[in-house]
C-alpha positions in Angstrom: 125.8 84.0 124.6 123.1 85.8 122.7 120.1 87.5 124.4 116.9 89.3 123.3 115.0 92.2 124.9 111.3 92.4 124.1 111.1 95.9 125.6 114.0 97.2 123.5 113.3 94.9 120.5 117.0 94.2 120.3 119.6 91.5 120.4 122.5 91.5 122.9 125.7 89.5 123.1 127.5 89.2 126.4 130.8 89.1 124.6 130.1 92.7 123.3 127.6 94.3 125.7 128.8 95.1 129.2 125.2 96.0 130.3 121.9 94.8 129.1 118.2 95.5 129.9 116.7 93.7 132.8 114.2 91.8 130.5 116.8 90.0 128.3 116.1 86.4 127.6 118.9 83.9 126.7 118.5 82.6 123.2 119.0 79.2 121.7 117.4 80.2 118.4 119.3 83.4 117.6 119.9 82.6 113.9 116.3 81.6 113.3 115.0 84.8 114.9 117.4 87.0 113.0 116.5 85.3 109.7 112.7 85.6 110.5 113.1 89.3 111.2 114.7 89.9 107.8 111.7 88.0 106.3 109.2 90.4 107.8 108.2 88.4 110.8 108.3 89.8 114.3 109.5 88.5 117.7 107.0 87.9 120.4 106.9 85.7 123.5 105.2 82.3 123.6 103.2 81.1 126.6 106.4 80.0 128.3 108.1 83.3 127.8 110.4 82.1 125.0 111.0 84.4 122.0 109.3 83.1 118.9 108.6 84.4 115.4 105.0 85.4 114.5 103.4 87.1 111.5 103.4 90.8 111.8 99.9 92.2 112.2 99.6 95.5 110.3 97.6 98.3 111.9 94.7 99.8 109.9 96.9 102.8 109.2 99.7 100.7 107.9 97.4 98.7 105.6 96.0 102.0 104.2 99.5 103.4 103.7 100.5 100.2 101.9 97.5 100.3 99.6 98.0 104.0 98.9 101.7 103.3 98.0 100.6 100.6 95.6 98.1 103.0 94.0 100.7 105.7 93.6 103.1 103.2 91.8 100.2 102.1 89.6 99.3 105.6 88.8 102.9 106.3 87.6 102.5 103.3 85.3 99.1 104.6 84.3 100.8 107.8 83.0 103.1 105.7 80.8 100.1 103.6 79.6 98.3 106.8 78.7 101.2 107.9 76.5 101.1 104.4 74.9 97.3 104.6 74.5 97.8 107.9 72.6 99.9 105.9 70.2 97.1 103.3 69.9 97.9 100.6 72.5 95.2 100.6 75.3 95.8 97.1 76.7 98.1 98.3 79.6 95.9 101.2 80.4 92.8 99.1 80.8 94.6 96.6 83.1 96.0 99.4 85.2 92.6 101.0 85.6 91.1 97.7 86.8 94.0 97.3 89.3 93.5 100.8 90.7 89.7 100.2 91.1 90.4 96.9 92.9 92.9 98.5 95.4 90.5 101.5 96.0 87.7 99.0 96.8 90.1 97.1 99.1 91.0 100.3 101.0 87.3 101.2 101.3 86.6 97.9 103.0 89.2 98.6 105.7 
């Protein structure tokens, strides 16, 4: 049988594990939960105490970190576009500058 511990955020198998946390819950949806985790969802308990998949809610800090990461990647592309602009092609540079401005605005709204 497969089990899940909310406290430990881990799966357990009674065929492998000789001891398990006290809060383990027997699963009938192990494959679904495992697939959902790999898709970026998280496991929470529903009103009946059964493990279910839910959208992960990012903290403000995580949202900012994600936006800053996107800005960093765009700025790397911006450097390439600047080199291309020096050769006469400014189309990529203009698009990148608009994308950076949009992300900075999004971050300021957080």
